[in-house]
N, C-alpha and C positions, 0 to 999 in steps of 0.2 A: 610270682610277680612280687615286686617290692613297692610299697607305697610310702611316699613322704607325707607325713601327717600334717594337718593344718598348723600353721605357726612355725614350721620349719622351712627355711629357704625364703625365696622371694614371693612365693605364691601361697598366701595364708588361707584362702578360701577354696583351694582346689587340691585334688589328689594328683600327684605326678606319677604316671604309670611307666615303669621301666621293665625291660625284660630282666631275666635273672642275672645277666652279666652287667657290669657297670658300663655306662656310656662314657668313653674317653676319646680324646682326639686321635690317639694311636689306633683305636679300633676302627675308626672311619677312614683313615688315610688310604688304605688299598682301594676304596670305592670313590675317592674324590679325584676329580680331574680338573686341572687348572689350565686356563687359556689366557694369555696376556695380549694386550694391544695398547696402542697409544691413547693416552688419556687427554681429555680436554681440560680447560680451566687454566688456572694460574701456573706459572713456572717458566714462561718465556721460551727461549730456545730449547731448554731442557725438555719441555713437553713434546716438542716436535721430534726429538731424537730417541727418547727412552720409552719403552713399553712398560708403563707403570700401572695401567688399569688391569685389574684381575677379575676374571670371570670363573667362578667356582661352580662345578657341576657334581652333584652327588647322585649316583645311580642307585635309586631306591629298590628297584626290582632285584638286582643282584646282591644287595647288601644283606649279609647274613646276621648282622647285629640286631635287626628288627624281626619280630614275629610277623606272621601273615596278618594278624589282627592290627598290629601297629602300622604295617605297610598300607593297609586299606585306610586306616585313619589318616595317615600322612597324605595319601592320594586325595582324600576328600577335603582335608583342611588346607592343604597347600596346592590346590588345583591351579590357582592363578600363577604360581611360581614354577609349575612343572612344564616341561616340554612334552611333545607327543611321544618321546621315547621313554618317559618316566624318570627324567632327570630333574632334580631340584636345582634351580639356577639362582646364584647369588652373585651380584656384581659389586665390587668395591673400587672406588677411584678417588677416595678422599685425600690420601697422602701422596707425596711425591715419590715415596719409596715403594718398590714392588713388594718387598718383604713385608712392610707394614700393611700394605693392602691385602696380602695373603692372610696375615694374622687377623685383620679386620673382617675379611670374608668368612674365615672359619668361625670367628666369634658370632657373626650374624647368623651363620648356619645353625650353630648350637642354640641360639635364642629362638630361631624359627622352629627347630625340632622340639625344643622344650615347650614352646607355646602350643604346638600342634598335638603333642602327646598329653596335654593336660586334660584331665577328665573333671568336669565340674561336679562338685559335691552335690548330691540331691538335696533340694531345699526341704526343710522340715516345715510342714504346714502347721501354722499356729493359729490359735483363736484369740481375738482381742480380749483384753481383760475387761471385767465387768465395770470397773471404774472408768475405763476409756470409753466404753459404750455409753454410760450414763453422762459423761462429760460432753460427748458428741451430741447426744439428744438434748441436753440442757442448752448448749450453744446454739443448736438449731432452733430451739424454741425461743431463745432470746432474740435471735435474728428475725424470726417470724413476727415477734411482738414489736420489734423496732420498725419493721415495714408496715405493720398494722397501724402504729401510731402516726406514721407519715401520711396516711390516707386523710382526705378532706372530710369524708362523711363519718369519721370516727368520733 
């Protein structure tokens, strides 16, 4: 396994777990299926004639890029985006161009996969410093004295 250390990349507090091979768009292309349809929204007559909406499906079960551990992690983390067949579904219809929507869907897929394969770094349990404990107790005592002075029978 290859780990990206904290401070490298966009995720500073996490370890990104990859399999031994690098994750590239080319490695995923045999397992990605595209489906196009007519998109709603702006565009006038163009929208009614052209299939610019793109639905991307990645077959996780048959994808050899991921290990079994990673597949299980993807199934757990991306359960809301998965179909009953084990396909991750990403829809893009932001652009008027089908090509741009395909690129956008692939980028969204990579962001999803990257987010799902992140392993949170275990938190180091730390003890508060002695000065912090003393300050907290001093502030607590001061607040108690303030409340005591507010009483009528004092």
